[in-house]
C-alpha positions in Angstrom: 0.1 0.1 -0.1 3.2 2.2 0.4 4.4 1.5 -3.0 2.5 4.5 -4.8 2.5 6.9 -2.1 4.9 9.2 -4.1 3.1 8.8 -7.3 1.1 11.9 -6.6 -2.5 12.6 -7.9 -1.8 10.7 -11.3 -1.2 7.4 -9.6 -3.3 5.0 -7.2 -5.3 7.3 -4.3 -3.7 8.2 -1.6 -6.7 7.0 0.4 -5.8 3.4 -0.2 -2.4 3.1 1.4 -4.3 4.2 4.4 -5.9 2.1 7.1 -9.1 1.9 8.9 -9.5 4.6 11.7 -10.3 3.7 15.2 -11.3 6.7 17.6 -9.2 8.6 14.9 -6.3 6.4 14.9 -5.1 4.6 12.3 -4.4 0.8 13.1 -1.8 -0.1 10.5 0.2 2.5 10.3 3.8 1.2 9.7 6.8 3.1 10.9 7.6 5.5 8.4 11.1 5.5 6.6 13.8 7.9 6.9 12.8 11.2 5.6 16.0 13.7 4.3 17.3 15.7 7.4 15.1 18.7 7.8 18.2 21.0 9.0 21.4 19.8 7.2 22.8 23.0 7.9 23.3 21.2 11.9 25.7 18.8 10.3 27.8 21.6 8.9 28.0 24.2 11.5 27.4 21.7 14.2 28.7 21.7 17.8 26.8 19.9 21.1 23.7 21.3 21.2 22.7 21.4 25.1 19.4 22.8 26.3 20.4 22.4 30.0 19.4 25.2 32.6 22.1 27.6 33.1 23.8 26.5 29.8 23.8 29.9 28.7 25.6 31.4 31.5 28.4 32.2 29.1 26.5 34.3 27.2 25.5 36.7 29.5 28.6 36.9 31.0 30.0 38.0 27.1 27.4 40.6 26.8 28.1 42.1 30.4 31.4 42.9 29.3 30.7 45.0 26.4 31.3 48.7 27.5 28.1 51.3 27.3 27.0 52.8 25.1 28.7 50.6 22.4 26.4 47.8 23.4 23.7 49.8 22.3 24.7 51.0 19.3 23.8 49.9 15.7 26.4 47.1 14.6 28.0 47.7 11.2 28.6 44.5 10.2 27.5 41.5 7.6 26.3 38.0 8.1 28.1 34.8 8.3 28.8 33.4 4.9 25.7 31.2 3.5 23.3 33.2 5.7 19.9 32.4 4.8 17.2 35.3 3.6 13.9 34.8 2.7 10.0 36.0 2.9 6.7 34.3 4.4 3.3 34.0 3.8 0.6 32.0 5.5 -2.1 30.2 3.8 -5.4 31.3 4.7 -4.0 34.9 4.9 -3.4 35.0 0.8 -4.2 32.2 -0.9 -8.0 32.5 -1.2 -9.6 30.1 -3.2 -11.8 29.1 -0.6 -14.5 27.1 -2.8 -11.9 26.2 -5.3 -10.4 22.8 -5.9 -12.4 20.8 -3.3 -10.8 22.7 -0.1 -12.9 22.1 2.6 -14.0 25.0 5.7 -11.2 25.8 8.2 -11.9 27.1 11.6 -11.1 30.5 10.2 -13.8 30.3 7.5 -16.4 29.6 10.1 -15.4 32.5 12.1 -15.1 35.2 9.3 -18.7 33.6 7.8 -20.5 34.1 11.2 -23.5 36.8 11.5 -21.9 38.4 14.5 -18.7 38.0 15.6 -17.3 39.2 19.0 -17.0 43.4 19.4 -13.5 44.5 17.8 -12.8 40.6 16.2 -13.0 41.2 12.6 -12.3 44.9 11.1 -14.7 46.2 8.4 -13.4 45.2 5.0 -13.6 42.1 2.6 -14.8 39.4 4.3 -12.1 36.9 5.9 -9.7 35.0 4.0 -12.2 34.1 0.9 -10.4 35.6 -1.8 -7.5 37.6 0.2 -4.5 38.0 -2.1 -5.9 35.0 -4.2 -3.2 33.6 -4.5 -4.2 30.2 -5.2 -5.0 31.4 -8.7 -1.7 33.3 -8.9 0.7 30.8 -8.2 4.1 32.3 -10.4 2.7 35.9 -9.5 4.1 35.4 -5.8 7.2 33.6 -7.1 8.3 36.1 -9.5 7.9 38.4 -6.8 10.5 36.5 -4.8 12.8 36.1 -7.7 12.6 39.9 -7.9 13.9 40.2 -4.4 16.5 37.7 -4.7 15.8 35.9 -1.6 17.4 32.2 -1.0 14.1 30.6 0.7 10.6 31.3 0.9 8.6 30.1 4.2 4.5 29.4 3.1 2.1 26.9 4.9 0.2 24.3 3.5 -3.4 24.6 3.9 -4.8 21.3 5.7 -8.1 21.8 4.5 -7.1 21.9 0.9 -5.2 18.6 1.1 -7.5 16.6 3.3 -10.8 18.7 3.5 -12.4 17.1 6.3 -9.0 16.5 8.2 -9.0 12.9 7.8 -9.6 11.0 4.6 -9.9 11.2 1.7 -7.2 13.1 0.3 -7.9 16.1 -2.1 -5.5 15.3 -5.3 -6.0 18.8 -6.3 -4.9 20.2 -3.6 -1.7 17.8 -3.6 -1.3 19.1 -7.3 -1.3 22.5 -6.5 1.3 22.7 -4.0 3.4 20.5 -6.3 3.3 23.2 -8.9 4.7 25.3 -6.7 6.9 23.6 -4.8 8.2 22.6 -8.6 8.6 26.5 -9.5 10.8 26.9 -6.7 13.0 24.4 -7.6 13.2 25.8 -11.0 14.3 29.0 -9.6 16.6 27.7 -7.0 14.6 28.8 -3.9 14.6 26.6 -0.8 10.9 26.1 0.2 10.7 25.9 3.9 6.7 24.7 4.5 4.9 25.3 7.8 2.1 22.1 8.1 0.1 24.1 10.2 -0.9 27.8 10.4 -4.0 28.6 12.6 -6.1 26.8 9.9 -7.3 23.6 11.8 -10.5 22.0 9.6 -13.9 22.8 10.9 -14.6 19.3 10.6 -12.0 17.9 13.4 -13.2 20.9 15.5 -16.9 19.7 15.2 -16.5 15.7 15.7 -13.3 16.1 18.3 -13.1 19.6 19.4 -10.3 20.3 17.7 -6.9 20.6 19.8 -8.8 20.2 23.1 -8.8 16.6 22.2 -5.9 14.0 22.7 -7.2 12.7 19.5 -5.9 15.6 17.2 -1.6 15.0 17.7 -2.4 11.6 16.3 -4.4 13.1 13.6 -1.9 16.0 12.8 0.9 12.6 12.3 -1.4 11.4 9.4 -1.6 14.5 7.9 2.0 15.7 8.7 3.0 12.0 7.0 1.0 12.6 3.8 3.1 15.9 3.5 6.5 14.2 4.2 5.6 11.4 1.7 4.3 13.3 -0.9 6.8 16.3 -0.5 9.5 15.3 0.9 11.7 14.9 -2.0 11.3 18.7 -2.8 10.7 20.3 0.8 14.1 19.9 3.1 13.2 22.5 5.9 9.4 21.7 8.1 7.9 23.5 10.7 5.3 21.9 12.2 3.2 24.9 13.2 3.1 28.6 13.8 3.4 29.8 17.5 1.4 27.5 19.3 1.2 29.9 22.0 -1.5 31.7 20.3 -3.4 28.3 19.5 -3.9 27.6 22.4 -4.4 30.8 24.7 -6.3 32.8 22.4 -7.9 29.8 20.2 -9.1 27.9 23.7 -8.4 30.0 26.6 -9.9 33.6 25.9 -11.6 32.6 22.7 -10.2 35.9 21.0 -9.8 33.7 18.1 -11.2 30.7 16.1 -12.3 28.6 17.4 -13.3 30.9 19.9 -13.6 28.1 23.0 -13.2 30.3 26.2 -12.0 27.6 28.5 -9.8 29.5 30.4 -6.3 28.4 32.0 -7.1 24.9 32.2 -8.2 24.2 28.8 -5.4 26.6 27.2 -2.7 24.5 29.0 -4.2 21.0 28.0 -4.2 22.3 24.2 -0.6 23.6 24.7 0.4 19.8 26.3 -1.4 18.6 23.1 0.3 20.4 20.5 3.8 20.0 22.7 2.6 16.1 21.6 3.0 16.9 18.0 6.4 17.0 18.1 7.4 14.0 20.1 8.0 10.4 18.3 9.5 11.9 14.9 12.4 9.8 13.4 15.8 11.4 14.4 17.0 11.9 10.9 14.0 14.9 10.1 13.4 16.7 13.0 10.4 19.2 12.2 10.9 22.3 13.9 8.5 24.4 15.9 7.6 27.9 15.8 7.9 30.0 18.8 7.4 33.3 20.0 9.8 36.2 21.6 6.7 38.3 22.7 6.4 38.9 26.2 2.6 38.5 27.3 0.2 38.9 30.3 -1.5 35.7 31.6 -4.0 36.1 34.4 -2.4 39.2 35.2 0.7 37.6 36.4 3.7 39.0 33.7 5.3 35.9 32.0 8.4 36.5 30.4 9.0 35.5 26.8 11.4 32.5 28.1 8.1 31.0 29.5 7.0 30.9 26.3 10.0 29.8 24.2 10.7 27.7 26.7 7.3 25.5 26.8 8.0 25.4 23.1 11.4 25.1 22.3 12.8 22.5 20.3 14.6 19.7 22.1 18.3 19.2 21.7 19.3 17.8 17.8 16.5 20.2 16.3 16.2 23.6 15.5 14.3 26.4 16.4 12.0 28.8 14.6 11.7 31.8 16.4 9.0 34.4 15.5 8.7 37.7 16.3 5.1 38.6 15.6 3.0 41.1 17.6 0.3 39.5 19.6 -3.1 39.6 18.6 -3.9 41.9 21.2 -1.8 44.5 20.7 -2.2 47.6 18.5 -1.3 47.9 15.1 2.5 49.3 14.8 4.9 49.5 12.3 8.0 49.7 14.0 8.8 47.1 17.2 8.7 48.7 20.5 12.2 48.8 22.3 10.9 46.5 24.4 9.8 43.9 22.2 13.5 44.3 20.7 14.7 43.8 24.7 13.0 40.6 24.4 14.1 39.5 21.3 17.8 40.2 22.4 17.0 38.2 25.3 15.7 35.4 23.7 18.7 34.9 21.3 20.7 35.0 24.4 18.7 32.4 25.8 18.5 30.1 23.8 22.5 30.7 22.7 23.4 26.9 22.8 20.7 25.6 20.3 21.3 26.3 16.5 18.1 27.6 15.4 16.5 29.1 12.2 15.0 32.5 12.8 11.6 33.1 11.1 10.9 36.9 11.7 7.3 37.6 11.6 7.3 41.4 12.2 6.5 44.4 10.1 8.9 45.1 7.7 10.1 48.2 8.6 11.7 46.7 11.4 13.8 44.3 9.4 16.7 47.1 9.8 16.4 46.9 13.8 16.0 43.1 14.2 18.5 42.9 11.8 20.6 44.4 14.1 19.7 42.6 16.8 20.7 39.5 14.9 24.1 40.5 13.7 24.5 41.9 17.2 23.7 38.3 18.8 25.9 36.6 16.1 29.1 38.9 16.5 28.8 39.5 20.3 26.5 36.9 21.8 28.0 33.7 19.7 24.1 32.8 18.7 24.2 30.7 15.9 21.7 31.9 13.7 21.9 31.2 10.2 18.2 32.4 8.7 16.2 35.4 8.8 13.0 35.3 7.2 10.7 38.6 6.7 7.1 38.4 7.0 5.4 39.3 5.0 5.6 38.6 1.0 2.5 40.3 0.5 -0.3 42.1 1.9 -3.1 40.0 2.9 -5.8 39.1 4.9 -4.2 40.1 9.1 -6.3 37.3 11.3 -8.5 39.7 13.8 -7.2 43.1 12.2 -8.6 42.2 8.6 -7.6 44.3 6.0 -6.8 47.6 8.3 -3.3 47.1 8.3 -0.7 45.5 5.7 2.6 43.7 6.4 3.7 43.0 2.7 6.6 43.6 1.1 4.1 43.9 -1.8 1.6 46.0 -2.1 -2.0 44.0 -3.1 -5.3 46.3 -4.4 -7.9 43.9 -2.8 -10.7 45.9 -4.7 -8.8 45.1 -8.2 -9.9 41.7 -10.0 -6.2 40.8 -11.5 -4.5 41.8 -7.8 -1.0 42.7 -9.0 2.0 42.8 -6.7 3.2 46.4 -6.5 6.7 46.7 -4.8 7.2 48.7 -2.0 10.0 51.1 -1.1 11.0 48.0 1.7 11.4 45.7 -1.9 14.2 47.6 -2.7 15.6 48.2 0.9 15.5 44.4 1.5 16.8 44.0 -2.0 20.1 45.8 -0.8 20.0 44.1 2.4 20.6 40.6 0.9 22.6 41.7 -2.0 25.1 42.9 0.8 24.5 40.2 3.0 23.5 42.5 6.0 25.1 46.0 7.3 28.8 46.1 6.0 30.5 49.0 7.3 30.8 51.9 5.2 33.9 54.8 5.1 31.5 57.3 6.1 30.8 56.1 9.1 34.5 55.0 10.1 36.0 57.9 12.6 38.9 59.8 10.9 42.0 61.5 12.3 42.4 65.1 11.5 42.6 68.5 13.6 40.8 71.9 13.0 42.3 75.1 11.7 44.2 77.4 13.9 41.8 79.9 15.8 39.0 77.3 15.9 36.7 78.4 18.8 36.2 75.8 21.4 33.3 76.7 23.1 31.2 75.9 26.4 27.3 77.4 26.6 25.2 78.5 29.5 21.6 79.4 28.9 22.4 82.6 31.5 25.1 83.2 33.7 24.4 83.0 37.3 23.5 86.1 38.9 22.0 86.0 42.1 19.2 87.9 43.1 20.9 90.1 45.5 23.0 91.6 42.9 20.1 92.1 40.4 18.4 93.9 42.7 20.2 95.5 45.0 23.8 95.1 44.1 27.0 94.3 45.9 27.2 94.4 49.8 30.5 95.9 49.6 28.9 99.2 48.7 27.6 100.0 51.5 28.6 103.3 53.2 27.8 102.4 56.9 30.7 101.9 59.0 31.0 98.3 61.3 32.7 97.0 64.4 33.3 93.6 64.6 32.6 92.4 68.1 34.9 89.6 68.3 34.4 88.9 71.9 30.8 88.5 72.7 27.9 89.0 69.7 31.1 87.7 66.8 28.6 89.9 64.8 29.7 93.5 62.8 28.3 96.6 64.7 27.0 99.5 62.9 28.8 102.5 64.2 25.7 105.0 64.2 26.7 108.8 62.7 29.9 107.3 60.7 30.1 106.7 57.1 32.2 106.6 54.3 31.7 108.2 51.0 30.2 106.0 48.6 32.4 104.7 45.7 31.9 103.5 42.0 31.0 99.6 41.5 34.0 97.4 41.6 34.2 93.8 39.5 35.7 92.3 42.4 32.4 92.9 44.5 31.2 90.1 42.5 32.9 86.9 44.2 30.6 84.7 42.2 32.8 85.7 38.8 35.6 84.1 40.0 34.3 80.7 40.8 33.1 80.3 37.1 36.0 81.5 35.2 38.3 79.1 37.1 35.7 76.3 36.0 35.8 77.9 32.5 39.8 78.0 32.7 39.9 74.7 34.2 38.1 73.2 30.7 40.6 75.2 28.6 38.1 76.8 26.6 38.8 79.6 24.3 34.9 80.9 24.2 31.9 80.9 26.4 28.1 81.7 24.9 25.7 82.8 27.4 22.5 85.4 26.8 21.6 88.2 28.6 18.1 88.8 30.1 16.9 91.2 28.2 13.4 91.4 31.0 16.3 92.0 33.7 18.5 94.5 32.0 15.1 96.9 30.7 12.3 95.7 33.2 10.1 98.0 31.6 11.2 97.1 27.9 12.6 100.7 27.3 15.3 102.8 29.1 13.3 104.4 31.7 14.4 101.7 33.5 17.9 100.3 33.7 19.2 97.6 35.9 22.7 99.1 35.9 23.8 96.7 38.7 22.9 93.9 36.1 25.1 95.7 33.3 28.1 96.1 35.7 28.1 92.5 36.7 27.5 91.5 32.9 30.9 93.9 31.6 32.7 92.8 34.5 32.0 89.0 33.8 33.2 89.9 30.1 36.3 91.3 31.1 37.0 88.8 33.4 37.0 86.5 30.6 39.4 88.7 28.8 41.8 88.9 31.1 41.9 84.9 31.2 41.9 85.2 27.3 38.3 83.7 27.2 36.2 85.1 24.7 32.5 86.2 25.1 29.7 85.2 22.9 26.5 87.2 23.9 22.9 86.8 22.9 21.0 89.5 23.4 17.9 87.3 23.6 17.1 83.6 23.9 13.1 82.7 24.5 12.2 80.9 27.6 9.3 79.5 29.2 8.2 82.3 31.4 6.9 85.4 28.7 9.7 84.0 26.4 11.9 86.2 28.5 10.6 89.4 27.4 9.5 92.5 29.6 6.5 92.0 30.7 5.3 95.0 29.4 5.7 93.1 25.7 5.1 90.4 26.4 1.6 91.4 27.5 1.0 93.2 24.8 1.3 90.2 21.9 5.3 89.7 22.1 6.4 89.2 18.4 2.7 89.3 17.1 2.9 93.6 17.9 5.3 95.2 15.3 6.4 97.5 18.9 8.7 94.9 19.9 10.9 94.9 16.7 11.8 98.8 17.7 11.9 98.0 21.2 14.7 95.4 20.6 16.4 97.7 18.5 17.1 100.3 21.5 17.3 97.0 23.9 20.4 96.2 21.2 21.6 99.7 21.2 21.9 99.7 24.7 23.8 96.5 25.1 26.3 97.6 22.1 27.1 100.9 23.5 27.1 99.5 27.1 29.0 95.9 26.6 30.7 96.9 22.9 34.2 97.3 24.6 34.2 93.8 26.4 32.3 91.9 23.7 33.2 91.6 19.8 30.9 88.6 19.5 27.6 89.1 18.9 24.1 86.8 18.7 21.0 88.1 18.0 18.4 86.1 18.7 19.7 82.8 20.4 17.5 79.8 19.0 13.9 81.2 18.4 11.7 78.4 18.7 10.0 77.9 15.4 7.5 75.3 16.9 6.2 78.1 18.9 6.2 81.0 16.2 3.3 82.2 14.6 4.1 83.3 10.9 3.5 87.2 12.1 5.5 86.7 15.0 8.6 85.0 13.0 8.0 88.1 10.5 8.5 90.5 13.0 11.3 88.6 14.6 13.2 88.6 11.0 12.9 92.4 10.8 14.4 92.7 14.6 17.1 90.8 13.9 18.1 93.1 10.6 17.7 96.1 12.1 19.8 95.2 14.8 22.6 93.8 12.6 22.4 97.1 10.5 22.7 99.0 13.9 25.8 97.9 14.8 27.2 97.5 11.2 26.5 101.0 11.0 27.5 102.5 14.6 29.8 100.1 16.2 31.5 97.5 13.8 34.0 100.3 13.0 35.1 101.3 16.8 34.2 97.4 18.6 35.3 95.5 15.4 33.1 92.6 16.4 31.1 90.4 14.5 27.3 89.7 14.7 24.7 86.8 13.4 21.8 85.2 14.8 21.9 81.3 16.0 19.3 78.8 15.0 18.0 75.6 15.7 19.3 73.1 13.2 18.3 69.4 14.0 18.7 67.1 11.0 15.7 65.6 9.5 16.2 61.9 7.2 14.1 60.2 5.3 12.9 57.0 6.7 13.3 55.1 3.5 16.5 56.5 1.6 15.0 55.1 -1.6 11.3 56.4 -1.4 11.1 59.6 -3.1 8.1 60.7 -1.1 10.2 60.2 2.2 13.0 62.8 1.0 10.5 65.4 -0.3 8.8 65.3 3.6 12.2 65.3 4.9 13.4 68.2 2.6 9.8 69.9 3.7 10.0 69.7 7.0 13.9 71.0 6.9 12.4 74.3 4.8 10.0 75.0 7.7 12.3 74.1 10.6 15.0 75.8 9.3 14.6 77.7 6.0 11.7 79.4 7.8 14.5 82.2 9.3 17.3 81.5 7.5 16.5 81.7 3.7 15.5 85.1 3.9 19.1 86.2 6.2 21.0 83.9 4.0 19.6 83.4 0.9 17.3 85.1 -1.3 15.6 87.8 1.2 12.3 85.7 1.3 10.8 82.6 2.7 11.5 79.4 0.8 9.6 78.6 -2.0 8.4 75.4 -0.6 6.9 76.8 2.2 4.7 79.3 0.3 3.9 76.7 -2.5 2.9 73.9 0.6 0.8 76.5 2.7 -0.9 77.6 -0.6 -1.6 73.6 -1.3 -3.2 73.3 2.3 -5.2 76.5 2.1 -6.8 75.4 -1.2 -8.0 72.3 0.0 -8.2 72.2 3.7 -10.0 74.4 5.7 -6.8 76.4 6.7 -6.1 79.4 6.6 -2.3 79.9 7.3 -1.1 83.2 5.9 2.9 83.9 5.5 3.2 87.6 5.2 5.2 89.5 2.3 8.0 91.2 2.6 8.5 94.4 0.8 10.9 95.4 -1.7 13.3 97.5 0.8 12.6 95.0 3.9 14.0 92.0 1.7 17.1 94.2 1.5 17.3 94.8 5.0 17.4 91.1 5.8 18.9 89.8 3.0 22.7 89.8 4.1 22.4 90.9 7.4 25.0 88.2 8.9 28.1 87.8 9.5 28.5 83.6 9.7 26.0 81.0 10.0 25.4 80.3 13.6 23.5 76.9 14.3 22.9 74.6 17.1 22.4 70.8 16.6 20.9 68.5 19.2 19.8 65.1 17.3 18.4 63.9 14.3 14.6 63.0 13.2 12.9 60.1 11.2 10.0 61.1 8.9 8.0 59.2 6.3 5.0 60.2 4.2 2.9 57.1 5.1 0.5 57.7 8.1 1.1 54.8 10.5 0.8 56.0 14.1 -1.4 59.0 14.5 -0.3 60.3 18.2 3.4 61.1 15.8 1.5 62.3 12.7 1.3 66.1 11.9 -1.5 66.5 9.5 -0.2 70.1 8.7 2.5 69.1 7.2 1.3 65.8 6.4 4.9 63.9 8.0 5.0 60.7 9.9 7.5 61.0 12.8 9.4 57.7 13.5 11.2 56.5 16.4 14.1 54.4 14.9 14.9 51.9 18.3 18.3 51.0 16.2 19.3 54.2 17.6 21.0 55.2 20.3 18.7 57.1 22.8 19.3 59.3 25.7 17.0 59.3 28.8 14.7 61.9 27.3 14.7 59.7 24.3 16.8 61.9 22.2 18.3 60.1 19.7 22.1 60.0 19.3 22.7 60.2 15.6 26.2 61.6 15.2 26.3 61.6 11.4 23.0 64.2 11.5 25.5 66.8 12.2 27.7 66.3 9.4 24.5 66.3 6.9 22.8 69.4 8.5 26.4 71.5 7.8 26.9 70.5 4.3 22.9 71.0 3.5 24.2 74.7 4.9 27.2 74.8 2.6 24.6 73.7 -0.3 22.4 75.9 0.3 24.1 79.4 1.4 27.8 78.7 0.0 31.1 79.0 1.7 29.7 81.0 4.8 31.6 81.0 8.1 29.8 78.3 10.5 29.6 77.9 13.9 28.2 75.1 15.6 26.7 77.3 18.2 25.4 74.6 21.0 25.6 70.5 21.0 24.8 68.7 23.7 22.7 65.4 25.1 20.8 64.5 28.4 22.3 62.0 30.6 21.3 60.4 33.8 22.2 62.6 36.8 22.5 59.9 39.4 25.4 58.2 37.1 28.7 59.4 38.2 30.0 58.5 34.5 28.3 60.0 31.7 29.4 57.7 29.7 27.0 58.6 26.8 28.1 62.1 26.9 31.2 61.5 26.7 30.3 59.2 23.4 28.4 62.0 22.1 30.7 64.8 22.2 33.6 62.3 20.9 31.5 61.3 17.8 29.8 64.3 17.1 33.0 66.9 17.2 34.6 64.0 15.1 31.3 64.4 12.3 32.5 68.0 12.3 36.0 67.2 11.7 34.4 65.3 8.5 32.4 68.5 7.2 35.3 70.7 7.6 37.8 68.0 6.5 36.3 66.1 4.0 33.5 68.5 2.9 34.9 71.8 2.5 32.8 73.3 5.4 33.8 76.5 6.7 33.5 75.4 10.1 35.0 77.8 12.4 33.5 77.0 16.2 31.8 74.3 18.1 30.4 74.9 21.6 29.8 72.0 23.9 26.1 72.3 25.8 26.2 72.9 28.6 28.1 74.6 31.4 26.3 73.0 34.3 23.9 71.0 35.5 23.0 74.1 37.9 21.6 75.7 35.1 20.9 73.0 32.9 20.1 69.7 34.9 21.4 66.5 33.2 23.2 68.5 30.4 26.3 70.1 32.4 30.0 69.0 32.0 30.4 70.2 35.8 27.7 68.4 38.3 26.4 70.7 40.9 25.6 69.2 44.1 25.6 70.6 47.8 26.7 74.0 46.5 29.6 72.2 45.0 30.8 71.7 41.4 32.4 68.5 40.0 33.8 68.1 36.6 32.2 65.3 35.1 33.9 62.9 32.8 32.6 64.3 29.8 34.4 67.4 31.1 37.8 66.0 31.4 36.9 64.3 27.5 36.3 67.4 25.9 39.5 69.0 27.4 41.9 66.8 26.2 40.1 67.5 22.5 40.3 71.0 22.8 44.0 70.6 23.8 44.8 68.4 20.8 42.7 70.5 18.3 40.7 67.4 17.3 41.8 64.2 16.4 45.4 64.0 15.5 46.9 60.8 14.2 50.0 59.2 13.4 50.4 61.0 10.1 48.6 64.0 11.2 50.9 66.9 10.6 51.8 69.2 13.5 50.8 72.6 13.0 51.9 75.3 15.3 49.0 77.6 16.1 50.0 80.8 17.9 48.1 82.1 20.7 45.5 84.9 20.5 45.1 87.0 23.5 42.0 88.4 23.7 41.6 92.2 23.9 40.9 93.8 27.6 40.4 97.7 27.5 41.1 97.5 31.6 43.8 95.2 31.8 46.6 96.8 29.6 46.4 100.1 32.6 47.3 97.6 35.1 49.5 95.5 33.2 51.8 98.1 32.2 52.1 100.0 35.6 52.8 96.5 37.8 55.8 98.1 39.4 54.3 101.5 40.5 51.1 99.4 42.2 53.7 97.1 44.0 55.6 100.5 45.2 52.4 102.2 46.5 51.2 98.9 47.9 54.7 98.4 49.9 54.3 102.6 51.4 50.9 101.7 52.2 51.3 99.2 54.3 54.6 100.7 55.9 52.4 103.5 56.7 49.6 101.5 58.3 52.0 99.6 60.7 54.0 102.8 61.7 50.8 104.6 62.4 48.9 101.7 65.0 52.9 101.0 66.7 53.2 104.2 67.9 52.7 104.3 72.0 51.8 107.7 71.9 48.9 107.1 69.5 47.2 104.1 71.1 47.4 106.4 74.4 44.8 109.0 72.8 43.1 106.7 70.6 39.6 106.5 70.9 40.0 102.9 70.6 42.6 102.4 73.7 40.4 100.1 75.3 40.6 97.8 72.6 43.7 95.5 72.8 45.9 96.1 70.4 46.1 93.0 68.1 42.5 93.1 68.0 42.5 96.9 66.5 44.8 95.8 64.0 42.8 92.9 62.9 39.4 95.0 62.8 41.0 98.1 61.2 42.6 95.6 58.3 39.2 93.9 58.3 37.3 97.3 57.9 40.0 98.3 55.2 38.9 95.0 53.0 35.3 95.7 53.0 35.6 99.1 52.1 38.1 98.8 49.2 
């Protein structure tokens, strides 16, 4: 009865070789002959396969030794030679043809044909998988898609009901012929088939007759079905998967009832079904183990958190076989286009857990996760020693997505479900996957490698502090040293200063030594070895009423002193006139109350304020910023319009009235984070990225550095939006005189850069979709992220610098601020060290390789007191402590970059900052020393004479105390 078993539909019918059934079991089945080894790769890659608990301890130890943040970085590497790349599909999701060729009904057919289904189970659209992608009638269409991709293997499932309509005999020869044609065509193209016997579509007849997988009969019936497949297709199929994700079958098919056959049996029945599913893999001949597919996904079971290990372990392949691992979102989870960080973390842990098993990774995730999961796999192979030898992306084409119906699409190829022919249209992910297969991974790119070299002489190495620390007393009252009263120190009793009534000293001018806090800040900056210090003035404090009717002279003097002290130690002050902050945008209250930048009067008020600052601080400040990082996210078009005019007027004021005498330079500083298209091959994604760059940077840069008007992209987009929507976004127009005023109002291009954003044009996540600009913000989990979730993408800085050069030519460029937050509770800020090292190296590439006229780089920020979590100095208990990042930045400054063995040594002459007051004192050091000596001698002589003491009004005070009191009094006054 076995001799014609392989003859297929043209020979004797298959059922002639099957004995009678008793309680669903065959009574005459002889031991099957050996089939081809399921995974001969095991013999090639073979090493002892041990699955005992604790065997993976070595892997954990290896991974723990990887340094942070390198262990989180994307690994540019290739996969081992012979690595298998494939795509997959499932019969019920794509085949359709449910009434064709003698196919029987499955539990999913019954589920989707019910008049009423559980609330939320099936979303609106075509009915179930009746037609789906119509792969049953388009065999060669699908396989041509595989050829186009260049995959090495194709994973697909057999429909049990197409081969055995009722789940048992009789056999359907039409179904056998159908899959025979599929396998023959795959062989012609050299594509290896990986066949899943059961992908959730249990014959309805078995559910009705035995209760489905809840019955102990099912494992034996499944063996009958499996033997049919092995005997008929075994000559063409070497790799088998018994079933896909048995967890879903057991728990949601028979436990919760969320999925077919919708049995709400609770945990007890769910575990019984799982027990029967496990029995499916028992008893196969050792020479031909099929593998079982499990999931790495975490799940919640009876409100108890069960890790991925319990699930993978529950269905884990036994030693001697391979494991097929899935990363498919569970049915109750919301649709998402990129796996979450937690999901990828779970996959990492599972890979390490299974590190002592050889297994084939079948990734059934959305394709947009291919890069992130590919990264996880390459890291697992390279770092953890996990023997991964295959990767399958899910899925080949759009299809019926189970309980989600047709509301989401997972295919590499697009299918129009409403069309008759249902042609496959390649998505951008097809091109990406083609390149991935062609390169066998993510080979290191020359542009991603660090370079050696140094910056030019005179390069500005800076640090940023939003606002220098000025105490409230200094801002409102002034220095305590300006008190005209005379005090005596009661050293014997109260230990306090006692004011002498009726005795006063003459008032004196302010002196910089009155501000004791300056010296500490200057000393910290000197310790850092920076050449420039960038801070912002507080407009609202300097001119509280917004005009010159009330001036805080004490604060202005403080700024003067701070700037002069910076010059004294050869640090150039870089001063911004205005920087928006949360409260009133840091505008005087009178201006903020009446429309802020919406009001054109703010323009003239800013010009008056700028003129006052130029006149008051210009002798010390030669490096001006009009506006520092105006936030385009919080600006209306009218506000931005007025802001540009205010900047231009301030620039022209300085140019005409102050530049010749003060010899300084002035410009605006814009925030310029890079925007990267999600798919580098998608024209739509590139257009979106270009549009965001123009709205985020070009809005304020194009009028100044470009043609004097707003970007054409902005005007065209707003015109289009206003014509088709209910929006009414009016972008003001400049007069010809205003264009001439604004265009060219710069001495350099100053930008702040912190991170990079990934964008796409297709709406995937409503919470991160900008309807106004029609852009989808995407989180790439392969990127390193800070605690605040800011992406660390060093190459983004180089790209934005090249963008500036391509648009505005050889303009001098300063990176005016660049930094990242880190965990304040961590002593060693390794993330910031990595950030500084790699961002500055990318800046060096822009200078050395791209010929960007880069003249300075400033790190944000000075200390944690003014910018918590961003500082290079921590601030705890009124003490500043340098972090490792400060010391690392100092090393880069001292080396002027990253000199290598072949870097030519350049001798840079030290430039000395100009200090107007310093020259007077430096040229008269000897005179001041002589006067100091005469003065001290005079004091000693006077207070050492006995006669003087006798007639002194303080004769009752001991001589030693009197000397001390007089000295203290003199110090306080002078």
